[in-house]
C-alpha positions as CSV (number, residue, x, y, z in Angstrom):
1,M,29.6,-50.9,13.0
2,G,27.5,-47.4,12.8
3,A,29.1,-44.9,10.9
4,R,28.9,-42.5,14.3
5,R,31.1,-45.1,16.1
6,S,34.0,-45.4,13.4
7,A,34.3,-41.6,12.9
8,A,33.9,-41.9,16.7
9,L,36.9,-44.6,16.1
10,R,38.8,-42.4,13.5
11,A,39.0,-39.5,15.9
12,T,40.3,-41.8,18.5
13,G,43.2,-43.0,17.1
14,A,44.0,-39.7,15.2
15,A,44.6,-37.9,18.9
16,A,46.7,-41.1,19.4
17,V,48.6,-40.0,16.5
18,V,49.0,-36.9,17.3
19,C,49.4,-37.5,21.8
20,A,52.4,-39.6,20.6
21,I,54.4,-36.7,18.6
22,D,54.0,-34.5,20.6
23,Q,56.0,-36.7,23.6
24,A,58.5,-37.8,21.1
25,V,59.2,-34.6,20.3
26,K,59.8,-32.7,24.0
27,V,61.1,-36.1,24.6
28,L,64.2,-35.0,21.9
29,V,63.7,-31.3,23.0
30,R,64.6,-32.3,27.5
31,G,67.3,-34.3,25.8
32,Q,69.3,-32.2,23.0
33,L,68.6,-28.2,23.7
34,A,69.0,-26.5,26.9
35,V,66.4,-24.6,28.4
36,G,66.4,-21.2,26.2
37,E,68.8,-22.2,22.9
38,V,67.1,-22.1,20.1
39,H,66.9,-24.6,16.8
40,D,65.6,-23.4,13.5
41,L,63.7,-25.5,11.3
42,P,62.4,-25.1,7.2
43,G,60.7,-22.0,6.8
44,P,59.3,-19.8,9.0
45,L,59.6,-22.7,12.5
46,S,61.7,-22.6,15.1
47,I,61.9,-25.3,18.1
48,V,62.7,-23.4,21.4
49,S,62.8,-25.0,25.1
50,V,60.9,-24.1,28.0
51,R,60.1,-25.3,31.0
52,N,56.3,-24.5,32.0
53,D,55.5,-25.8,35.3
54,G,51.5,-24.8,35.2
55,V,49.3,-25.2,33.1
56,A,48.2,-22.9,29.5
57,F,50.7,-20.5,29.1
58,G,52.0,-20.9,32.8
59,A,49.5,-19.5,34.3
60,F,48.8,-20.4,38.4
61,A,52.5,-22.0,37.9
62,G,53.4,-23.5,41.2
63,A,49.9,-24.1,42.4
64,G,50.7,-27.8,42.6
65,L,48.0,-29.3,44.8
66,L,45.9,-27.1,44.3
67,L,45.7,-26.3,41.3
68,V,45.6,-30.9,40.7
69,A,42.5,-30.5,43.2
70,V,41.0,-27.7,40.8
71,V,41.8,-30.0,37.9
72,G,39.9,-33.2,39.2
73,L,37.0,-31.1,40.6
74,A,36.2,-29.8,37.4
75,L,37.3,-33.1,35.1
76,A,34.6,-35.3,38.3
77,V,31.5,-32.6,37.1
78,L,32.0,-32.6,33.7
79,L,32.1,-36.8,34.0
80,V,28.8,-36.4,35.9
81,V,26.4,-33.8,33.9
């Protein structure tokens, strides 16, 4: 196995771990905190329960199928190019 492939596997593994932690925190927050509720963590950190039905920072909220179509098209272009 080459060094480049090994690095790609480590990066993929790290990304998978980060995604798993992210999803676990989301499940905990949805199950334990009401919308708008704040839970202070040690130091300057806190967890706030919010809902976002758009993309980054709520952009295109409510776009529904149009957003899915645009994202799908963008992904298709990236895969082809």
